[in-house]
Backbone as ProteinMPNN parsed JSONL, in Angstrom:
{"seq_chain_A": "QVQLVESGGGLVQAGGSLRLSCAASGLTTTVYTMAWVRQAPGKDREFVSAISWSGSQYYADSVKGRFNISKDNAKNTVTLQMNGLKPEDTAVYYCAAGNLRSYSVVPAMYDYWGQGTQVTVSS", "coords_chain_A": {"N_chain_A": [[110.0, 69.596, 125.817], [106.938, 69.884, 127.398], [105.69, 72.031, 129.872], [103.389, 72.987, 132.324], [102.737, 75.236, 134.788], [100.976, 75.958, 137.585], [99.884, 78.607, 139.758], [98.811, 80.51, 142.663], [96.533, 79.626, 144.001], [94.475, 79.084, 146.981], [92.989, 79.808, 150.222], [89.908, 81.34, 150.666], [87.293, 83.573, 151.672], [83.76, 83.296, 151.053], [82.568, 85.266, 148.388], [84.916, 86.554, 148.009], [88.055, 87.068, 146.185], [90.363, 85.494, 143.931], [93.405, 85.026, 142.123], [94.541, 83.107, 139.595], [97.451, 81.802, 138.055], [99.153, 80.57, 135.172], [102.057, 79.303, 133.991], [103.544, 78.619, 130.992], [105.73, 76.416, 129.295], [107.665, 75.146, 126.557], [105.649, 75.163, 124.737], [103.617, 77.401, 122.79], [101.453, 80.09, 123.518], [100.288, 81.34, 121.43], [99.613, 79.478, 119.653], [98.4, 77.314, 120.9], [95.285, 76.484, 122.476], [94.419, 77.549, 125.652], [93.303, 76.434, 128.79], [91.275, 76.374, 131.774], [90.482, 73.948, 134.068], [88.55, 72.323, 136.505], [88.429, 70.236, 139.454], [86.408, 68.92, 141.801], [86.239, 67.305, 145.03], [85.427, 63.908, 144.688], [84.152, 64.28, 142.297], [83.921, 64.537, 138.663], [86.352, 65.936, 136.389], [85.844, 69.329, 135.408], [85.084, 71.653, 132.926], [86.086, 75.04, 133.021], [86.993, 77.533, 131.915], [88.314, 78.949, 128.887], [90.829, 80.157, 126.633], [91.404, 80.942, 123.374], [93.876, 80.352, 120.774], [93.727, 82.63, 119.279], [92.75, 84.46, 121.029], [90.084, 84.485, 121.752], [87.523, 84.166, 124.209], [86.072, 81.832, 126.505], [83.553, 80.563, 128.648], [82.303, 78.525, 131.317], [78.853, 78.212, 132.155], [78.418, 78.402, 134.871], [80.367, 80.08, 135.867], [80.351, 82.361, 134.442], [80.504, 85.844, 134.094], [81.653, 86.155, 136.555], [84.258, 85.159, 136.538], [87.339, 85.808, 134.811], [89.311, 85.269, 131.996], [92.6, 85.596, 130.754], [95.536, 86.239, 128.722], [99.098, 86.454, 128.311], [100.917, 86.685, 125.677], [103.57, 87.26, 125.179], [104.846, 86.549, 127.518], [104.033, 83.995, 127.734], [101.98, 83.163, 129.453], [98.961, 82.446, 131.284], [96.081, 83.705, 132.813], [93.638, 83.449, 135.355], [91.223, 85.303, 136.629], [89.326, 85.319, 139.449], [86.361, 86.26, 140.756], [83.835, 87.081, 143.204], [83.648, 84.613, 144.554], [82.313, 81.393, 145.355], [81.289, 78.841, 147.711], [80.872, 76.493, 146.242], [82.74, 76.694, 144.252], [84.985, 75.565, 145.175], [87.728, 73.528, 144.613], [90.321, 71.603, 142.96], [92.22, 73.342, 140.72], [93.161, 73.111, 137.401], [95.516, 73.931, 134.913], [95.398, 73.677, 131.429], [96.352, 72.644, 128.115], [95.649, 72.657, 124.648], [95.791, 71.713, 121.216], [93.733, 73.125, 119.454], [90.996, 74.16, 117.284], [89.298, 76.085, 118.307], [88.008, 75.854, 121.117], [87.339, 73.418, 123.712], [84.882, 71.867, 125.775], [85.345, 69.489, 126.826], [87.398, 67.848, 128.916], [89.22, 65.814, 128.179], [90.069, 66.477, 125.673], [92.222, 68.086, 125.806], [95.745, 68.322, 125.665], [97.936, 68.672, 127.35], [98.764, 69.085, 130.8], [98.828, 70.858, 133.909], [99.993, 70.572, 137.329], [98.08, 71.269, 139.108], [96.258, 73.45, 141.351], [95.081, 74.204, 144.574], [91.933, 75.522, 145.364], [90.024, 76.894, 147.826], [86.96, 77.771, 149.106], [85.43, 79.289, 151.702], [82.38, 79.285, 153.582]], "CA_chain_A": [[109.177, 69.095, 126.914], [105.928, 70.859, 127.785], [105.388, 72.154, 131.294], [102.416, 73.987, 132.737], [102.889, 75.388, 136.227], [99.955, 76.847, 138.143], [100.121, 79.257, 141.049], [97.794, 81.471, 143.06], [95.423, 79.072, 144.757], [94.476, 79.375, 148.403], [91.738, 79.805, 150.98], [89.265, 82.65, 150.635], [85.892, 83.554, 152.103], [82.764, 83.497, 150.003], [82.519, 86.649, 147.936], [86.27, 87.038, 147.785], [88.679, 86.918, 144.876], [91.673, 84.879, 143.771], [93.96, 85.129, 140.78], [95.369, 81.953, 139.256], [98.344, 81.996, 136.922], [99.725, 79.369, 134.575], [103.242, 79.587, 133.185], [103.739, 77.54, 130.034], [107.004, 76.289, 128.592], [107.63, 74.059, 125.594], [104.606, 75.434, 123.757], [103.35, 78.827, 122.731], [100.032, 80.405, 123.665], [99.771, 81.852, 120.16], [99.231, 78.31, 118.86], [97.568, 76.431, 121.703], [94.194, 76.936, 123.332], [94.718, 77.353, 127.062], [92.047, 76.3, 129.529], [91.237, 76.038, 133.193], [89.571, 72.856, 134.367], [88.593, 72.086, 137.949], [87.922, 68.96, 139.937], [86.025, 68.906, 143.21], [86.335, 65.945, 145.593], [84.386, 62.969, 144.32], [83.496, 64.664, 141.032], [84.738, 64.531, 137.454], [86.908, 67.226, 135.978], [84.816, 70.192, 134.845], [85.576, 72.822, 132.198], [85.793, 76.324, 133.643], [87.195, 78.644, 130.99], [89.38, 78.749, 127.917], [91.166, 81.265, 125.741], [91.947, 80.309, 122.182], [95.134, 80.886, 120.252], [93.451, 83.971, 118.745], [92.333, 85.339, 122.114], [88.658, 84.36, 122.08], [87.35, 83.661, 125.571], [84.915, 80.969, 126.7], [83.307, 80.318, 130.068], [81.188, 77.701, 131.746], [77.751, 79.051, 132.636], [78.507, 78.543, 136.32], [81.342, 81.098, 136.251], [80.202, 83.516, 133.555], [80.235, 87.078, 134.821], [82.459, 86.206, 137.786], [85.643, 84.82, 136.214], [87.859, 86.392, 133.577], [90.542, 84.637, 131.554], [93.425, 86.427, 129.888], [96.857, 85.667, 128.509], [100.19, 87.319, 127.892], [101.655, 85.864, 124.714], [105.0, 87.543, 125.3], [105.346, 85.813, 128.679], [103.506, 82.628, 127.67], [101.239, 82.922, 130.691], [97.513, 82.551, 131.26], [95.599, 84.106, 134.129], [92.201, 83.344, 135.62], [90.785, 86.164, 137.727], [88.091, 84.768, 139.983], [85.683, 87.176, 141.66], [82.554, 86.58, 143.695], [83.797, 83.169, 144.748], [81.284, 80.682, 146.106], [81.788, 77.555, 148.23], [80.836, 75.476, 145.179], [83.923, 76.847, 143.41], [86.08, 74.832, 145.806], [88.221, 72.446, 143.754], [91.668, 71.738, 142.419], [92.153, 73.982, 139.408], [94.238, 72.698, 136.518], [95.775, 74.582, 133.643], [95.508, 72.68, 130.371], [96.632, 73.189, 126.79], [95.264, 71.773, 123.555], [95.958, 72.249, 119.866], [92.335, 73.107, 119.017], [90.6, 75.27, 116.418], [88.797, 77.138, 119.193], [88.117, 75.333, 122.463], [86.467, 72.287, 123.98], [84.478, 71.727, 127.178], [85.69, 68.115, 127.191], [88.781, 67.865, 129.403], [90.072, 64.84, 127.486], [90.546, 67.042, 124.405], [93.439, 68.86, 126.067], [96.895, 67.419, 125.57], [98.912, 68.883, 128.399], [98.148, 69.472, 132.059], [99.652, 71.21, 135.044], [99.847, 69.717, 138.507], [96.886, 71.717, 139.824], [96.376, 74.302, 142.529], [93.857, 74.087, 145.369], [91.143, 76.712, 145.697], [89.033, 76.569, 148.844], [86.116, 78.921, 149.42], [84.669, 79.009, 152.912], [81.083, 79.983, 153.637]], "C_chain_A": [[108.227, 70.201, 127.378], [105.735, 70.844, 129.294], [104.379, 73.265, 131.494], [102.478, 74.055, 134.255], [101.894, 76.423, 136.733], [100.428, 77.459, 139.459], [98.933, 80.133, 141.375], [96.595, 80.924, 143.806], [95.516, 79.449, 146.228], [93.098, 79.285, 149.01], [91.182, 81.223, 150.994], [87.828, 82.502, 151.118], [84.976, 83.773, 150.909], [82.647, 84.988, 149.675], [83.873, 87.246, 147.626], [86.786, 86.741, 146.39], [90.013, 86.181, 144.989], [92.09, 85.03, 142.325], [94.892, 83.95, 140.563], [96.221, 82.284, 138.04], [98.877, 80.653, 136.447], [100.877, 79.801, 133.681], [103.521, 78.387, 132.301], [105.144, 77.585, 129.448], [106.918, 75.083, 127.667], [106.492, 74.158, 124.601], [104.345, 76.93, 123.783], [101.851, 79.086, 122.771], [99.452, 81.053, 122.411], [99.334, 80.718, 119.239], [98.213, 77.445, 119.608], [96.417, 77.168, 122.372], [94.546, 76.579, 124.771], [93.411, 77.351, 127.848], [92.311, 76.111, 131.014], [90.128, 75.016, 133.401], [89.668, 72.594, 135.859], [88.009, 70.726, 138.305], [87.674, 69.054, 141.433], [86.103, 67.471, 143.721], [85.146, 65.078, 145.195], [83.674, 63.269, 143.019], [84.47, 64.556, 139.865], [85.335, 65.914, 137.213], [85.863, 68.004, 135.19], [85.468, 71.393, 134.164], [85.153, 74.099, 132.915], [85.864, 77.458, 132.615], [88.327, 78.295, 130.038], [89.613, 80.034, 127.142], [91.903, 80.665, 124.56], [93.255, 80.964, 121.755], [94.935, 82.319, 119.756], [92.985, 84.952, 119.818], [90.856, 85.297, 122.45], [88.498, 83.666, 123.422], [86.054, 82.869, 125.685], [84.798, 80.651, 128.189], [82.182, 79.314, 130.26], [80.103, 78.619, 132.291], [77.878, 79.349, 134.128], [79.468, 79.65, 136.758], [81.223, 82.371, 135.418], [79.822, 84.751, 134.364], [81.027, 87.231, 136.101], [83.945, 85.982, 137.507], [86.042, 85.501, 134.907], [89.195, 85.73, 133.238], [91.292, 85.582, 130.626], [94.76, 85.742, 129.686], [97.84, 86.744, 128.088], [101.064, 86.486, 126.97], [103.169, 86.073, 124.831], [105.628, 86.74, 126.444], [104.9, 84.353, 128.678], [102.791, 82.242, 128.964], [99.742, 83.123, 130.468], [97.055, 82.825, 132.687], [94.091, 83.913, 134.216], [91.903, 84.198, 136.849], [89.417, 85.689, 138.188], [87.527, 85.713, 141.028], [84.366, 86.573, 142.127], [82.564, 85.094, 143.957], [82.724, 82.606, 145.673], [81.858, 79.382, 146.648], [81.807, 76.457, 147.166], [81.96, 75.632, 144.16], [85.122, 76.098, 143.98], [86.461, 73.614, 144.973], [89.722, 72.609, 143.559], [91.518, 72.278, 141.0], [93.4, 73.61, 138.602], [94.317, 73.62, 135.303], [95.984, 73.493, 132.605], [95.744, 73.368, 129.039], [96.252, 72.166, 125.728], [95.433, 72.465, 122.224], [94.595, 72.156, 119.165], [92.039, 74.295, 118.12], [90.061, 76.422, 117.25], [88.961, 76.679, 120.64], [87.255, 74.091, 122.57], [86.111, 72.288, 125.458], [84.804, 70.332, 127.689], [87.149, 68.077, 127.633], [89.715, 66.933, 128.635], [90.624, 65.373, 126.167], [91.839, 67.838, 124.574], [94.621, 67.916, 126.245], [97.83, 67.501, 126.765], [98.232, 69.476, 129.633], [99.21, 69.897, 133.068], [99.352, 70.299, 136.22], [98.637, 70.111, 139.356], [97.202, 72.594, 141.023], [95.035, 74.32, 143.254], [93.232, 75.456, 145.595], [90.062, 76.267, 146.672], [88.282, 77.836, 149.217], [85.259, 78.552, 150.62], [83.398, 79.849, 152.945], [80.984, 80.861, 154.863]], "O_chain_A": [[108.655, 71.307, 127.708], [105.632, 69.784, 129.912], [104.494, 74.343, 130.912], [102.292, 73.044, 134.933], [101.952, 77.597, 136.368], [101.261, 76.893, 140.167], [98.138, 80.468, 140.497], [95.721, 81.691, 144.209], [96.495, 80.05, 146.67], [92.163, 78.76, 148.406], [91.894, 82.181, 151.295], [87.225, 81.436, 150.989], [85.367, 84.355, 149.897], [82.629, 85.841, 150.562], [83.963, 88.326, 147.042], [86.063, 86.236, 145.532], [90.692, 86.245, 146.014], [91.259, 85.145, 141.424], [95.901, 83.805, 141.252], [95.77, 82.959, 137.115], [99.029, 79.718, 137.233], [100.694, 80.568, 132.735], [103.711, 77.274, 132.791], [105.674, 78.654, 129.146], [106.2, 74.122, 127.943], [106.38, 73.318, 123.708], [104.795, 77.637, 124.685], [101.074, 78.379, 122.13], [98.246, 81.29, 122.341], [98.758, 80.957, 118.178], [97.279, 76.913, 119.007], [96.553, 78.321, 122.782], [94.923, 75.445, 125.066], [92.523, 78.167, 127.599], [93.406, 75.745, 131.44], [88.992, 75.203, 132.964], [90.761, 72.639, 136.423], [87.212, 70.152, 137.564], [88.598, 69.24, 142.225], [86.041, 66.526, 142.934], [83.994, 65.481, 145.353], [82.703, 62.598, 142.668], [85.685, 64.492, 140.056], [84.879, 66.916, 137.762], [85.099, 67.434, 134.411], [86.307, 72.069, 134.759], [84.012, 74.227, 133.36], [84.922, 78.236, 132.465], [89.182, 77.461, 130.339], [88.726, 80.878, 127.013], [92.903, 79.967, 124.726], [93.674, 81.984, 122.302], [95.861, 83.13, 119.804], [92.84, 86.144, 119.547], [90.414, 86.01, 123.351], [89.217, 82.72, 123.745], [85.059, 83.196, 125.038], [85.797, 80.493, 128.891], [81.236, 79.258, 129.475], [80.401, 79.685, 132.829], [77.491, 80.423, 134.588], [79.395, 80.112, 137.896], [81.925, 83.35, 135.673], [78.93, 84.703, 135.211], [81.072, 88.318, 136.677], [84.795, 86.564, 138.181], [85.215, 85.737, 134.026], [90.089, 85.642, 134.079], [90.687, 86.281, 129.813], [95.087, 84.782, 130.384], [97.46, 87.799, 127.58], [101.863, 85.672, 127.433], [103.946, 85.146, 124.602], [106.778, 86.309, 126.359], [105.334, 83.566, 129.519], [102.974, 81.146, 129.493], [99.321, 83.868, 129.584], [97.576, 82.25, 133.643], [93.363, 84.183, 133.261], [92.286, 83.853, 137.967], [88.464, 85.66, 137.408], [88.148, 85.94, 142.067], [83.847, 85.65, 141.501], [81.61, 84.389, 143.626], [82.292, 83.249, 146.629], [82.829, 78.867, 146.093], [82.675, 75.584, 147.196], [82.116, 74.778, 143.286], [86.165, 76.011, 143.331], [85.618, 72.772, 144.667], [90.31, 73.62, 143.944], [90.775, 71.727, 140.188], [94.531, 73.773, 139.06], [93.297, 74.029, 134.747], [96.665, 72.501, 132.865], [95.382, 74.53, 128.855], [96.496, 70.97, 125.883], [95.237, 73.676, 122.118], [94.342, 71.235, 118.39], [92.73, 75.313, 118.173], [90.322, 77.588, 116.955], [89.92, 77.056, 121.313], [86.526, 73.748, 121.64], [86.928, 72.663, 126.299], [84.565, 70.026, 128.857], [88.046, 68.257, 126.809], [90.892, 67.25, 128.466], [91.547, 64.786, 125.601], [92.473, 68.218, 123.589], [94.517, 66.867, 126.879], [98.445, 66.505, 127.147], [97.277, 70.246, 129.536], [100.325, 69.376, 133.086], [98.551, 69.37, 136.113], [98.223, 69.351, 140.232], [98.269, 72.491, 141.628], [93.983, 74.437, 142.627], [93.908, 76.415, 145.966], [89.277, 75.367, 146.372], [88.882, 78.843, 149.593], [84.46, 77.617, 150.561], [83.345, 80.96, 152.416], [79.964, 81.519, 155.07]]}, "name": "protein", "num_of_chains": 1, "seq": "QVQLVESGGGLVQAGGSLRLSCAASGLTTTVYTMAWVRQAPGKDREFVSAISWSGSQYYADSVKGRFNISKDNAKNTVTLQMNGLKPEDTAVYYCAAGNLRSYSVVPAMYDYWGQGTQVTVSS"}
């Protein structure tokens, strides 16, 4: 049984930082591409970042240069370091996993999802 459990969300002022973590069980990060996808109120889910089974990193243009994704294969965890947060980053952030060759910006391509963690950035 696959489980993805996110942690680290919260309320932060614009310009601040947050660190999201995702603990995976039932799958291994050396095989699966791990991604972060967010959903703001009234909007569709939006790709944020991904790290492939080989460690290649991918970012949406909106977060490039501000967010950094990493993983610890030994612990089966994925981390999203978010710096320079903006009010438009406010959303529920989901950890997702997919058995992909590299990555996909299409949320539906990911097979497994966590329950999400709220990130709120005040102006």
